[in-house]
mmCIF file of the N, C-alpha and C atoms, coordinates in Angstrom:
data_MODEL
# 
_entry.id   MODEL 
# 
loop_
_atom_site.group_PDB 
_atom_site.id 
_atom_site.type_symbol 
_atom_site.label_atom_id 
_atom_site.label_alt_id 
_atom_site.label_comp_id 
_atom_site.label_asym_id 
_atom_site.label_entity_id 
_atom_site.label_seq_id 
_atom_site.pdbx_PDB_ins_code 
_atom_site.Cartn_x 
_atom_site.Cartn_y 
_atom_site.Cartn_z 
_atom_site.occupancy 
_atom_site.B_iso_or_equiv 
_atom_site.pdbx_formal_charge 
_atom_site.auth_seq_id 
_atom_site.auth_comp_id 
_atom_site.auth_asym_id 
_atom_site.auth_atom_id 
_atom_site.pdbx_PDB_model_num 
ATOM 1   N N  . MET A 1 1  ? 133.710 -102.425 -97.791 1.00 0.00 ? 1  MET A N  1 
ATOM 2   C CA . MET A 1 1  ? 135.008 -101.826 -96.672 1.00 0.00 ? 1  MET A CA 1 
ATOM 3   C C  . MET A 1 1  ? 136.783 -102.082 -96.767 1.00 0.00 ? 1  MET A C  1 
ATOM 4   N N  . SER A 1 2  ? 137.897 -102.713 -96.379 1.00 0.00 ? 2  SER A N  1 
ATOM 5   C CA . SER A 1 2  ? 138.102 -103.043 -96.239 1.00 0.00 ? 2  SER A CA 1 
ATOM 6   C C  . SER A 1 2  ? 139.319 -103.125 -95.128 1.00 0.00 ? 2  SER A C  1 
ATOM 7   N N  . SER A 1 3  ? 139.315 -103.644 -93.854 1.00 0.00 ? 3  SER A N  1 
ATOM 8   C CA . SER A 1 3  ? 139.474 -103.778 -92.087 1.00 0.00 ? 3  SER A CA 1 
ATOM 9   C C  . SER A 1 3  ? 140.285 -102.462 -92.251 1.00 0.00 ? 3  SER A C  1 
ATOM 10  N N  . SER A 1 4  ? 142.095 -102.005 -93.192 1.00 0.00 ? 4  SER A N  1 
ATOM 11  C CA . SER A 1 4  ? 142.350 -100.920 -93.431 1.00 0.00 ? 4  SER A CA 1 
ATOM 12  C C  . SER A 1 4  ? 141.961 -99.502  -93.627 1.00 0.00 ? 4  SER A C  1 
ATOM 13  N N  . ALA A 1 5  ? 140.617 -99.903  -93.947 1.00 0.00 ? 5  ALA A N  1 
ATOM 14  C CA . ALA A 1 5  ? 140.160 -98.686  -95.208 1.00 0.00 ? 5  ALA A CA 1 
ATOM 15  C C  . ALA A 1 5  ? 138.988 -98.384  -93.497 1.00 0.00 ? 5  ALA A C  1 
ATOM 16  N N  . GLU A 1 6  ? 138.274 -99.409  -92.692 1.00 0.00 ? 6  GLU A N  1 
ATOM 17  C CA . GLU A 1 6  ? 137.754 -99.162  -91.587 1.00 0.00 ? 6  GLU A CA 1 
ATOM 18  C C  . GLU A 1 6  ? 138.288 -98.825  -90.114 1.00 0.00 ? 6  GLU A C  1 
ATOM 19  N N  . ALA A 1 7  ? 139.886 -99.453  -90.352 1.00 0.00 ? 7  ALA A N  1 
ATOM 20  C CA . ALA A 1 7  ? 140.456 -98.950  -89.358 1.00 0.00 ? 7  ALA A CA 1 
ATOM 21  C C  . ALA A 1 7  ? 141.261 -96.923  -89.446 1.00 0.00 ? 7  ALA A C  1 
ATOM 22  N N  . ALA A 1 8  ? 140.850 -96.714  -89.938 1.00 0.00 ? 8  ALA A N  1 
ATOM 23  C CA . ALA A 1 8  ? 141.657 -95.340  -91.053 1.00 0.00 ? 8  ALA A CA 1 
ATOM 24  C C  . ALA A 1 8  ? 139.707 -94.387  -90.596 1.00 0.00 ? 8  ALA A C  1 
ATOM 25  N N  . ASP A 1 9  ? 139.410 -95.162  -90.803 1.00 0.00 ? 9  ASP A N  1 
ATOM 26  C CA . ASP A 1 9  ? 138.135 -94.240  -90.636 1.00 0.00 ? 9  ASP A CA 1 
ATOM 27  C C  . ASP A 1 9  ? 137.618 -94.102  -89.157 1.00 0.00 ? 9  ASP A C  1 
ATOM 28  N N  . GLN A 1 10 ? 137.604 -95.391  -88.116 1.00 0.00 ? 10 GLN A N  1 
ATOM 29  C CA . GLN A 1 10 ? 137.421 -94.974  -87.204 1.00 0.00 ? 10 GLN A CA 1 
ATOM 30  C C  . GLN A 1 10 ? 138.346 -94.599  -86.135 1.00 0.00 ? 10 GLN A C  1 
ATOM 31  N N  . CYS A 1 11 ? 139.969 -94.263  -86.956 1.00 0.00 ? 11 CYS A N  1 
ATOM 32  C CA . CYS A 1 11 ? 140.996 -93.282  -86.179 1.00 0.00 ? 11 CYS A CA 1 
ATOM 33  C C  . CYS A 1 11 ? 141.094 -91.842  -86.689 1.00 0.00 ? 11 CYS A C  1 
ATOM 34  N N  . GLY A 1 12 ? 139.323 -92.154  -87.009 1.00 0.00 ? 12 GLY A N  1 
ATOM 35  C CA . GLY A 1 12 ? 139.337 -90.556  -87.879 1.00 0.00 ? 12 GLY A CA 1 
ATOM 36  C C  . GLY A 1 12 ? 140.096 -90.049  -89.319 1.00 0.00 ? 12 GLY A C  1 
ATOM 37  N N  . GLY A 1 13 ? 140.512 -91.371  -90.015 1.00 0.00 ? 13 GLY A N  1 
ATOM 38  C CA . GLY A 1 13 ? 140.962 -90.544  -91.427 1.00 0.00 ? 13 GLY A CA 1 
ATOM 39  C C  . GLY A 1 13 ? 142.603 -90.996  -91.512 1.00 0.00 ? 13 GLY A C  1 
ATOM 40  N N  . GLY A 1 14 ? 143.188 -91.182  -90.747 1.00 0.00 ? 14 GLY A N  1 
ATOM 41  C CA . GLY A 1 14 ? 144.537 -90.953  -89.857 1.00 0.00 ? 14 GLY A CA 1 
ATOM 42  C C  . GLY A 1 14 ? 145.728 -91.508  -90.036 1.00 0.00 ? 14 GLY A C  1 
ATOM 43  N N  . LYS A 1 15 ? 146.530 -91.991  -90.559 1.00 0.00 ? 15 LYS A N  1 
ATOM 44  C CA . LYS A 1 15 ? 146.985 -93.555  -90.842 1.00 0.00 ? 15 LYS A CA 1 
ATOM 45  C C  . LYS A 1 15 ? 147.418 -94.305  -89.506 1.00 0.00 ? 15 LYS A C  1 
ATOM 46  N N  . THR A 1 16 ? 147.045 -95.632  -90.202 1.00 0.00 ? 16 THR A N  1 
ATOM 47  C CA . THR A 1 16 ? 147.011 -96.577  -88.863 1.00 0.00 ? 16 THR A CA 1 
ATOM 48  C C  . THR A 1 16 ? 148.165 -97.676  -89.440 1.00 0.00 ? 16 THR A C  1 
ATOM 49  N N  . SER A 1 17 ? 149.416 -97.879  -90.190 1.00 0.00 ? 17 SER A N  1 
ATOM 50  C CA . SER A 1 17 ? 150.208 -98.005  -90.288 1.00 0.00 ? 17 SER A CA 1 
ATOM 51  C C  . SER A 1 17 ? 151.631 -97.502  -90.321 1.00 0.00 ? 17 SER A C  1 
ATOM 52  N N  . TRP A 1 18 ? 152.525 -98.429  -89.969 1.00 0.00 ? 18 TRP A N  1 
ATOM 53  C CA . TRP A 1 18 ? 154.209 -97.284  -89.843 1.00 0.00 ? 18 TRP A CA 1 
ATOM 54  C C  . TRP A 1 18 ? 155.273 -98.479  -90.769 1.00 0.00 ? 18 TRP A C  1 
ATOM 55  N N  . PRO A 1 19 ? 154.846 -98.396  -91.509 1.00 0.00 ? 19 PRO A N  1 
ATOM 56  C CA . PRO A 1 19 ? 155.879 -99.991  -92.903 1.00 0.00 ? 19 PRO A CA 1 
ATOM 57  C C  . PRO A 1 19 ? 157.703 -98.987  -92.725 1.00 0.00 ? 19 PRO A C  1 
ATOM 58  N N  . GLU A 1 20 ? 157.955 -98.258  -92.581 1.00 0.00 ? 20 GLU A N  1 
ATOM 59  C CA . GLU A 1 20 ? 159.087 -97.405  -92.517 1.00 0.00 ? 20 GLU A CA 1 
ATOM 60  C C  . GLU A 1 20 ? 159.727 -97.454  -91.838 1.00 0.00 ? 20 GLU A C  1 
ATOM 61  N N  . VAL A 1 21 ? 158.790 -98.248  -90.712 1.00 0.00 ? 21 VAL A N  1 
ATOM 62  C CA . VAL A 1 21 ? 160.204 -97.593  -89.249 1.00 0.00 ? 21 VAL A CA 1 
ATOM 63  C C  . VAL A 1 21 ? 160.431 -99.408  -88.727 1.00 0.00 ? 21 VAL A C  1 
ATOM 64  N N  . VAL A 1 22 ? 160.273 -100.168 -89.717 1.00 0.00 ? 22 VAL A N  1 
ATOM 65  C CA . VAL A 1 22 ? 160.669 -101.220 -89.767 1.00 0.00 ? 22 VAL A CA 1 
ATOM 66  C C  . VAL A 1 22 ? 162.647 -101.236 -89.938 1.00 0.00 ? 22 VAL A C  1 
ATOM 67  N N  . GLY A 1 23 ? 163.490 -102.126 -88.653 1.00 0.00 ? 23 GLY A N  1 
ATOM 68  C CA . GLY A 1 23 ? 164.090 -101.429 -88.775 1.00 0.00 ? 23 GLY A CA 1 
ATOM 69  C C  . GLY A 1 23 ? 165.273 -100.503 -88.017 1.00 0.00 ? 23 GLY A C  1 
ATOM 70  N N  . MET A 1 24 ? 164.206 -100.110 -87.587 1.00 0.00 ? 24 MET A N  1 
ATOM 71  C CA . MET A 1 24 ? 164.593 -99.142  -86.665 1.00 0.00 ? 24 MET A CA 1 
ATOM 72  C C  . MET A 1 24 ? 164.686 -98.774  -85.491 1.00 0.00 ? 24 MET A C  1 
ATOM 73  N N  . SER A 1 25 ? 165.822 -98.772  -84.698 1.00 0.00 ? 25 SER A N  1 
ATOM 74  C CA . SER A 1 25 ? 166.010 -98.407  -83.178 1.00 0.00 ? 25 SER A CA 1 
ATOM 75  C C  . SER A 1 25 ? 164.047 -98.150  -82.195 1.00 0.00 ? 25 SER A C  1 
ATOM 76  N N  . ILE A 1 26 ? 163.284 -98.595  -81.122 1.00 0.00 ? 26 ILE A N  1 
ATOM 77  C CA . ILE A 1 26 ? 162.607 -98.304  -80.943 1.00 0.00 ? 26 ILE A CA 1 
ATOM 78  C C  . ILE A 1 26 ? 161.777 -96.970  -80.364 1.00 0.00 ? 26 ILE A C  1 
ATOM 79  N N  . GLU A 1 27 ? 163.084 -96.757  -79.558 1.00 0.00 ? 27 GLU A N  1 
ATOM 80  C CA . GLU A 1 27 ? 163.203 -95.060  -79.560 1.00 0.00 ? 27 GLU A CA 1 
ATOM 81  C C  . GLU A 1 27 ? 162.753 -94.118  -80.996 1.00 0.00 ? 27 GLU A C  1 
ATOM 82  N N  . GLU A 1 28 ? 163.291 -94.899  -82.146 1.00 0.00 ? 28 GLU A N  1 
ATOM 83  C CA . GLU A 1 28 ? 163.510 -93.832  -83.002 1.00 0.00 ? 28 GLU A CA 1 
ATOM 84  C C  . GLU A 1 28 ? 162.197 -93.906  -83.550 1.00 0.00 ? 28 GLU A C  1 
ATOM 85  N N  . ALA A 1 29 ? 161.245 -95.087  -84.174 1.00 0.00 ? 29 ALA A N  1 
ATOM 86  C CA . ALA A 1 29 ? 159.904 -95.956  -84.674 1.00 0.00 ? 29 ALA A CA 1 
ATOM 87  C C  . ALA A 1 29 ? 158.600 -95.006  -82.976 1.00 0.00 ? 29 ALA A C  1 
ATOM 88  N N  . LYS A 1 30 ? 158.858 -94.561  -82.395 1.00 0.00 ? 30 LYS A N  1 
ATOM 89  C CA . LYS A 1 30 ? 157.776 -94.016  -82.003 1.00 0.00 ? 30 LYS A CA 1 
ATOM 90  C C  . LYS A 1 30 ? 158.017 -92.277  -82.070 1.00 0.00 ? 30 LYS A C  1 
ATOM 91  N N  . LYS A 1 31 ? 159.305 -92.155  -82.427 1.00 0.00 ? 31 LYS A N  1 
ATOM 92  C CA . LYS A 1 31 ? 158.813 -90.732  -82.796 1.00 0.00 ? 31 LYS A CA 1 
ATOM 93  C C  . LYS A 1 31 ? 158.146 -91.213  -83.845 1.00 0.00 ? 31 LYS A C  1 
ATOM 94  N N  . VAL A 1 32 ? 158.229 -91.175  -85.155 1.00 0.00 ? 32 VAL A N  1 
ATOM 95  C CA . VAL A 1 32 ? 157.771 -91.106  -85.554 1.00 0.00 ? 32 VAL A CA 1 
ATOM 96  C C  . VAL A 1 32 ? 156.539 -91.606  -85.992 1.00 0.00 ? 32 VAL A C  1 
ATOM 97  N N  . ILE A 1 33 ? 155.877 -92.391  -85.370 1.00 0.00 ? 33 ILE A N  1 
ATOM 98  C CA . ILE A 1 33 ? 154.963 -93.227  -85.004 1.00 0.00 ? 33 ILE A CA 1 
ATOM 99  C C  . ILE A 1 33 ? 153.996 -91.634  -84.036 1.00 0.00 ? 33 ILE A C  1 
ATOM 100 N N  . LEU A 1 34 ? 154.466 -91.505  -83.313 1.00 0.00 ? 34 LEU A N  1 
ATOM 101 C CA . LEU A 1 34 ? 154.247 -89.958  -82.261 1.00 0.00 ? 34 LEU A CA 1 
ATOM 102 C C  . LEU A 1 34 ? 153.884 -88.930  -83.388 1.00 0.00 ? 34 LEU A C  1 
ATOM 103 N N  . LYS A 1 35 ? 155.041 -88.177  -84.192 1.00 0.00 ? 35 LYS A N  1 
ATOM 104 C CA . LYS A 1 35 ? 155.025 -87.643  -85.114 1.00 0.00 ? 35 LYS A CA 1 
ATOM 105 C C  . LYS A 1 35 ? 153.205 -87.439  -85.651 1.00 0.00 ? 35 LYS A C  1 
ATOM 106 N N  . ASP A 1 36 ? 153.123 -88.317  -86.106 1.00 0.00 ? 36 ASP A N  1 
ATOM 107 C CA . ASP A 1 36 ? 151.738 -88.084  -87.538 1.00 0.00 ? 36 ASP A CA 1 
ATOM 108 C C  . ASP A 1 36 ? 150.505 -89.004  -86.140 1.00 0.00 ? 36 ASP A C  1 
ATOM 109 N N  . LYS A 1 37 ? 150.867 -89.446  -85.150 1.00 0.00 ? 37 LYS A N  1 
ATOM 110 C CA . LYS A 1 37 ? 150.154 -90.089  -84.237 1.00 0.00 ? 37 LYS A CA 1 
ATOM 111 C C  . LYS A 1 37 ? 149.716 -89.164  -82.489 1.00 0.00 ? 37 LYS A C  1 
ATOM 112 N N  . PRO A 1 38 ? 150.526 -87.975  -82.659 1.00 0.00 ? 38 PRO A N  1 
ATOM 113 C CA . PRO A 1 38 ? 150.596 -87.196  -81.031 1.00 0.00 ? 38 PRO A CA 1 
ATOM 114 C C  . PRO A 1 38 ? 149.856 -88.349  -79.939 1.00 0.00 ? 38 PRO A C  1 
ATOM 115 N N  . ASP A 1 39 ? 148.601 -88.604  -80.316 1.00 0.00 ? 39 ASP A N  1 
ATOM 116 C CA . ASP A 1 39 ? 147.953 -89.176  -78.983 1.00 0.00 ? 39 ASP A CA 1 
ATOM 117 C C  . ASP A 1 39 ? 148.297 -90.933  -79.024 1.00 0.00 ? 39 ASP A C  1 
ATOM 118 N N  . ALA A 1 40 ? 148.883 -91.418  -80.348 1.00 0.00 ? 40 ALA A N  1 
ATOM 119 C CA . ALA A 1 40 ? 148.969 -93.009  -80.028 1.00 0.00 ? 40 ALA A CA 1 
ATOM 120 C C  . ALA A 1 40 ? 149.426 -93.219  -78.625 1.00 0.00 ? 40 ALA A C  1 
ATOM 121 N N  . ASP A 1 41 ? 148.631 -94.534  -77.850 1.00 0.00 ? 41 ASP A N  1 
ATOM 122 C CA . ASP A 1 41 ? 149.453 -95.136  -76.763 1.00 0.00 ? 41 ASP A CA 1 
ATOM 123 C C  . ASP A 1 41 ? 149.968 -95.999  -77.231 1.00 0.00 ? 41 ASP A C  1 
ATOM 124 N N  . ILE A 1 42 ? 151.684 -96.264  -77.647 1.00 0.00 ? 42 ILE A N  1 
ATOM 125 C CA . ILE A 1 42 ? 152.222 -96.919  -77.598 1.00 0.00 ? 42 ILE A CA 1 
ATOM 126 C C  . ILE A 1 42 ? 153.271 -98.278  -77.148 1.00 0.00 ? 42 ILE A C  1 
ATOM 127 N N  . HIS A 1 43 ? 152.421 -99.233  -77.351 1.00 0.00 ? 43 HIS A N  1 
ATOM 128 C CA . HIS A 1 43 ? 153.149 -100.890 -76.562 1.00 0.00 ? 43 HIS A CA 1 
ATOM 129 C C  . HIS A 1 43 ? 154.225 -101.816 -77.203 1.00 0.00 ? 43 HIS A C  1 
ATOM 130 N N  . VAL A 1 44 ? 155.485 -101.568 -76.440 1.00 0.00 ? 44 VAL A N  1 
ATOM 131 C CA . VAL A 1 44 ? 156.416 -102.519 -77.293 1.00 0.00 ? 44 VAL A CA 1 
ATOM 132 C C  . VAL A 1 44 ? 156.061 -104.345 -76.706 1.00 0.00 ? 44 VAL A C  1 
ATOM 133 N N  . LEU A 1 45 ? 155.994 -105.250 -77.676 1.00 0.00 ? 45 LEU A N  1 
ATOM 134 C CA . LEU A 1 45 ? 155.891 -106.415 -77.142 1.00 0.00 ? 45 LEU A CA 1 
ATOM 135 C C  . LEU A 1 45 ? 157.120 -107.057 -77.572 1.00 0.00 ? 45 LEU A C  1 
ATOM 136 N N  . PRO A 1 46 ? 157.504 -108.469 -76.824 1.00 0.00 ? 46 PRO A N  1 
ATOM 137 C CA . PRO A 1 46 ? 158.574 -109.045 -77.390 1.00 0.00 ? 46 PRO A CA 1 
ATOM 138 C C  . PRO A 1 46 ? 157.496 -110.157 -79.519 1.00 0.00 ? 46 PRO A C  1 
ATOM 139 N N  . VAL A 1 47 ? 157.814 -110.137 -79.992 1.00 0.00 ? 47 VAL A N  1 
ATOM 140 C CA . VAL A 1 47 ? 157.513 -111.099 -81.128 1.00 0.00 ? 47 VAL A CA 1 
ATOM 141 C C  . VAL A 1 47 ? 156.594 -112.209 -80.848 1.00 0.00 ? 47 VAL A C  1 
ATOM 142 N N  . GLY A 1 48 ? 156.091 -112.263 -81.074 1.00 0.00 ? 48 GLY A N  1 
ATOM 143 C CA . GLY A 1 48 ? 154.972 -113.833 -80.283 1.00 0.00 ? 48 GLY A CA 1 
ATOM 144 C C  . GLY A 1 48 ? 154.181 -113.113 -78.979 1.00 0.00 ? 48 GLY A C  1 
ATOM 145 N N  . THR A 1 49 ? 153.978 -112.196 -78.423 1.00 0.00 ? 49 THR A N  1 
ATOM 146 C CA . THR A 1 49 ? 153.403 -111.556 -77.250 1.00 0.00 ? 49 THR A CA 1 
ATOM 147 C C  . THR A 1 49 ? 151.374 -112.166 -77.989 1.00 0.00 ? 49 THR A C  1 
ATOM 148 N N  . PRO A 1 50 ? 150.682 -112.635 -76.575 1.00 0.00 ? 50 PRO A N  1 
ATOM 149 C CA . PRO A 1 50 ? 150.027 -113.088 -77.357 1.00 0.00 ? 50 PRO A CA 1 
ATOM 150 C C  . PRO A 1 50 ? 148.635 -111.449 -76.843 1.00 0.00 ? 50 PRO A C  1 
ATOM 151 N N  . VAL A 1 51 ? 148.170 -111.174 -77.909 1.00 0.00 ? 51 VAL A N  1 
ATOM 152 C CA . VAL A 1 51 ? 147.447 -109.744 -77.416 1.00 0.00 ? 51 VAL A CA 1 
ATOM 153 C C  . VAL A 1 51 ? 145.961 -109.300 -77.910 1.00 0.00 ? 51 VAL A C  1 
ATOM 154 N N  . THR A 1 52 ? 145.363 -108.742 -77.368 1.00 0.00 ? 52 THR A N  1 
ATOM 155 C CA . THR A 1 52 ? 144.036 -109.390 -77.233 1.00 0.00 ? 52 THR A CA 1 
ATOM 156 C C  . THR A 1 52 ? 143.257 -108.687 -79.049 1.00 0.00 ? 52 THR A C  1 
ATOM 157 N N  . ARG A 1 53 ? 142.574 -109.382 -79.214 1.00 0.00 ? 53 ARG A N  1 
ATOM 158 C CA . ARG A 1 53 ? 142.120 -108.883 -80.465 1.00 0.00 ? 53 ARG A CA 1 
ATOM 159 C C  . ARG A 1 53 ? 140.800 -107.238 -80.196 1.00 0.00 ? 53 ARG A C  1 
ATOM 160 N N  . ASP A 1 54 ? 140.963 -106.686 -78.885 1.00 0.00 ? 54 ASP A N  1 
ATOM 161 C CA . ASP A 1 54 ? 139.992 -105.276 -79.141 1.00 0.00 ? 54 ASP A CA 1 
ATOM 162 C C  . ASP A 1 54 ? 140.067 -104.237 -80.166 1.00 0.00 ? 54 ASP A C  1 
ATOM 163 N N  . PHE A 1 55 ? 140.015 -103.587 -80.738 1.00 0.00 ? 55 PHE A N  1 
ATOM 164 C CA . PHE A 1 55 ? 139.953 -102.127 -81.477 1.00 0.00 ? 55 PHE A CA 1 
ATOM 165 C C  . PHE A 1 55 ? 140.212 -100.710 -81.028 1.00 0.00 ? 55 PHE A C  1 
ATOM 166 N N  . ARG A 1 56 ? 141.094 -100.368 -80.357 1.00 0.00 ? 56 ARG A N  1 
ATOM 167 C CA . ARG A 1 56 ? 141.418 -98.820  -79.615 1.00 0.00 ? 56 ARG A CA 1 
ATOM 168 C C  . ARG A 1 56 ? 142.019 -98.674  -80.248 1.00 0.00 ? 56 ARG A C  1 
ATOM 169 N N  . PRO A 1 57 ? 141.938 -97.952  -80.788 1.00 0.00 ? 57 PRO A N  1 
ATOM 170 C CA . PRO A 1 57 ? 142.102 -96.285  -82.600 1.00 0.00 ? 57 PRO A CA 1 
ATOM 171 C C  . PRO A 1 57 ? 144.044 -95.326  -81.883 1.00 0.00 ? 57 PRO A C  1 
ATOM 172 N N  . ASN A 1 58 ? 144.114 -95.513  -80.549 1.00 0.00 ? 58 ASN A N  1 
ATOM 173 C CA . ASN A 1 58 ? 144.798 -94.884  -79.889 1.00 0.00 ? 58 ASN A CA 1 
ATOM 174 C C  . ASN A 1 58 ? 146.094 -95.785  -80.377 1.00 0.00 ? 58 ASN A C  1 
ATOM 175 N N  . ARG A 1 59 ? 145.876 -96.946  -79.537 1.00 0.00 ? 59 ARG A N  1 
ATOM 176 C CA . ARG A 1 59 ? 146.874 -97.601  -78.905 1.00 0.00 ? 59 ARG A CA 1 
ATOM 177 C C  . ARG A 1 59 ? 147.356 -98.349  -80.571 1.00 0.00 ? 59 ARG A C  1 
ATOM 178 N N  . VAL A 1 60 ? 149.487 -98.214  -80.145 1.00 0.00 ? 60 VAL A N  1 
ATOM 179 C CA . VAL A 1 60 ? 149.480 -98.529  -81.548 1.00 0.00 ? 60 VAL A CA 1 
ATOM 180 C C  . VAL A 1 60 ? 150.806 -99.902  -81.007 1.00 0.00 ? 60 VAL A C  1 
ATOM 181 N N  . ARG A 1 61 ? 151.357 -100.890 -81.398 1.00 0.00 ? 61 ARG A N  1 
ATOM 182 C CA . ARG A 1 61 ? 151.699 -101.752 -80.643 1.00 0.00 ? 61 ARG A CA 1 
ATOM 183 C C  . ARG A 1 61 ? 153.164 -102.366 -81.485 1.00 0.00 ? 61 ARG A C  1 
ATOM 184 N N  . ILE A 1 62 ? 154.466 -101.951 -80.693 1.00 0.00 ? 62 ILE A N  1 
ATOM 185 C CA . ILE A 1 62 ? 155.179 -102.406 -81.680 1.00 0.00 ? 62 ILE A CA 1 
ATOM 186 C C  . ILE A 1 62 ? 155.717 -104.068 -81.696 1.00 0.00 ? 62 ILE A C  1 
ATOM 187 N N  . PHE A 1 63 ? 156.212 -104.674 -82.410 1.00 0.00 ? 63 PHE A N  1 
ATOM 188 C CA . PHE A 1 63 ? 156.722 -105.440 -82.101 1.00 0.00 ? 63 PHE A CA 1 
ATOM 189 C C  . PHE A 1 63 ? 158.450 -106.363 -82.281 1.00 0.00 ? 63 PHE A C  1 
ATOM 190 N N  . VAL A 1 64 ? 158.606 -105.911 -81.303 1.00 0.00 ? 64 VAL A N  1 
ATOM 191 C CA . VAL A 1 64 ? 160.466 -106.404 -81.161 1.00 0.00 ? 64 VAL A CA 1 
ATOM 192 C C  . VAL A 1 64 ? 160.838 -107.762 -81.093 1.00 0.00 ? 64 VAL A C  1 
ATOM 193 N N  . GLY A 1 65 ? 161.386 -108.557 -82.183 1.00 0.00 ? 65 GLY A N  1 
ATOM 194 C CA . GLY A 1 65 ? 162.752 -109.820 -81.700 1.00 0.00 ? 65 GLY A CA 1 
ATOM 195 C C  . GLY A 1 65 ? 164.141 -110.075 -82.206 1.00 0.00 ? 65 GLY A C  1 
ATOM 196 N N  . THR A 1 66 ? 164.877 -108.742 -82.258 1.00 0.00 ? 66 THR A N  1 
ATOM 197 C CA . THR A 1 66 ? 165.799 -109.218 -82.738 1.00 0.00 ? 66 THR A CA 1 
ATOM 198 C C  . THR A 1 66 ? 166.837 -109.565 -81.530 1.00 0.00 ? 66 THR A C  1 
ATOM 199 N N  . VAL A 1 67 ? 167.765 -110.166 -81.421 1.00 0.00 ? 67 VAL A N  1 
ATOM 200 C CA . VAL A 1 67 ? 169.111 -109.534 -80.326 1.00 0.00 ? 67 VAL A CA 1 
ATOM 201 C C  . VAL A 1 67 ? 169.873 -108.532 -80.655 1.00 0.00 ? 67 VAL A C  1 
ATOM 202 N N  . ALA A 1 68 ? 170.076 -108.026 -80.181 1.00 0.00 ? 68 ALA A N  1 
ATOM 203 C CA . ALA A 1 68 ? 171.054 -106.596 -80.395 1.00 0.00 ? 68 ALA A CA 1 
ATOM 204 C C  . ALA A 1 68 ? 172.689 -107.397 -79.842 1.00 0.00 ? 68 ALA A C  1 
ATOM 205 N N  . GLN A 1 69 ? 172.810 -108.034 -78.645 1.00 0.00 ? 69 GLN A N  1 
ATOM 206 C CA . GLN A 1 69 ? 174.612 -108.275 -78.398 1.00 0.00 ? 69 GLN A CA 1 
ATOM 207 C C  . GLN A 1 69 ? 174.132 -109.555 -78.001 1.00 0.00 ? 69 GLN A C  1 
ATOM 208 N N  . THR A 1 70 ? 175.078 -110.617 -77.593 1.00 0.00 ? 70 THR A N  1 
ATOM 209 C CA . THR A 1 70 ? 176.049 -111.557 -77.743 1.00 0.00 ? 70 THR A CA 1 
ATOM 210 C C  . THR A 1 70 ? 175.366 -111.352 -76.139 1.00 0.00 ? 70 THR A C  1 
ATOM 211 N N  . PRO A 1 71 ? 174.416 -112.534 -75.929 1.00 0.00 ? 71 PRO A N  1 
ATOM 212 C CA . PRO A 1 71 ? 173.929 -112.582 -74.345 1.00 0.00 ? 71 PRO A CA 1 
ATOM 213 C C  . PRO A 1 71 ? 175.271 -113.641 -73.921 1.00 0.00 ? 71 PRO A C  1 
ATOM 214 N N  . HIS A 1 72 ? 175.864 -113.039 -72.482 1.00 0.00 ? 72 HIS A N  1 
ATOM 215 C CA . HIS A 1 72 ? 176.674 -113.613 -71.403 1.00 0.00 ? 72 HIS A CA 1 
ATOM 216 C C  . HIS A 1 72 ? 177.225 -114.189 -70.176 1.00 0.00 ? 72 HIS A C  1 
ATOM 217 N N  . VAL A 1 73 ? 176.948 -114.665 -69.420 1.00 0.00 ? 73 VAL A N  1 
ATOM 218 C CA . VAL A 1 73 ? 177.192 -114.746 -68.073 1.00 0.00 ? 73 VAL A CA 1 
ATOM 219 C C  . VAL A 1 73 ? 177.742 -113.158 -67.293 1.00 0.00 ? 73 VAL A C  1 
ATOM 220 N N  . GLY A 1 74 ? 177.642 -113.408 -66.432 1.00 0.00 ? 74 GLY A N  1 
ATOM 221 C CA . GLY A 1 74 ? 177.700 -112.891 -65.416 1.00 0.00 ? 74 GLY A CA 1 
ATOM 222 C C  . GLY A 1 74 ? 176.877 -111.222 -65.273 1.00 0.00 ? 74 GLY A C  1 
# 
């Protein structure tokens, strides 16, 4: 069984990834994920953040890494 199939089994057969949210704002992505998985415990993390390797069927991690505006002093 593939790892995505195993994840689906452990998640009750539900959706286990959301490629369609790439490029959306965090809030938009959360809405889409919560629509498919209302019990999702969503964690928003900077790209490259170290994470644990334990599997939790309700945890969904969103990794972000785009600078949205010009940083400035002030």
